[in-house]
N, C-alpha and C positions, 0 to 999 in steps of 0.2 A: 247292157246292150239295148239300143232302143230298137223297137221293132218297127219297121216301115209302115206307114199308114195305108189303107186298103184305098183303092180306087174304085169308086161304083158310078154307074150310069143313072142319072136320075132324069125323068121327063117331066119337064113342066110347059104346060099351053103347047103340048105337041113339039116341042124342041128338046133335044137331048143335051144334058150338060154332064161333064165328067168332073166327079167332086172326090176329094181325098176326106178320109175320116181314119180316125183311131181304131187299132185293130178290135174288133168285136162289138163295134158301134154300129155295123152297117145296116141292120134291120131298124133301128131306130132312126138312122137318116133316112131309110127308105120310107118309113112311116110318115117321118116329119114331110118329106118330100110330098107324099100322097096328099097329106092335111093342105099343104101350101098349093099344090095344083088346084085342089078343089075351091079353096078360097079365091085363088086367082081367076077360075073359070067364072065363079060367082061375079065377082068384079067385072069380068068380061062381058056377062050378061047382063049385068047394068048399065052397060054403056061405055065403059073405059075402053080405049082404043091404045095400043102399043104395049110391047113387053116390059119396056122400061116403066111407064106410066102405072102400068096394072101392078108391076111389083113394088114400086114405091109405096102406092096407096094402101096395098094389102100389108105392107111391112110396117107403115105407120098406123094402121087399125091393130094389129098383132101387139105392136108395142103399147098403144094405148090400153087394149085390154089386159094386157099383164100388168102395167102399172095399177090400173083400176082393181085388179084382183089382189095384188099386193097391199095395196092399202086398206081394202076390206079385211085381208087377213090379219095385217098389222093392227087395225082398230079392233078386231075381234079379241085378238091375244091380249090388247091393252084392257077389254072390258072384262076379260076373263081374270085377267092377272088382279087387277082392282076387286074383284069379286073374292078370289082366292085370299087375297090380303085380308079383306073384311071378315071371311070366314075364319081364318087364322086368329085374327083378334077376338074373334067371339070365343072362340074355342079356347084360347091363353084366359080370356076373363072367367069362362066356366071352369076350366082346370084349376085355377088360384082360387074359385070361390068369391073374387071381387065382383061388383056391381059393374056392369057395362055401361059407360055412359050413353044415354039416350040418343044424343047427336050422332052416334057412330053405330048405333045399330042398323042391320040390313032392312 
């Protein structure tokens, strides 16, 4: 049986919004709302006007930051994976006693 979602009140730029969330995730939603409110206030302080415009600009900035972070993490994983592969090749050569080709050394 499904559990009914929680209904929470969040405050963004001095306006209240009722938001539903899965049971047990209310604390995370409230933290997210506090973070979003801070970012929206920052945008308003930089001269943006209107709740809709502020919300769209902040959402775009957050999406852009997320994409950049995912790309950096992905690139880091790729580099780490290649280093691990190279290390595995070196270990394999050492364990078999074979000479490792010079162009494949780290």
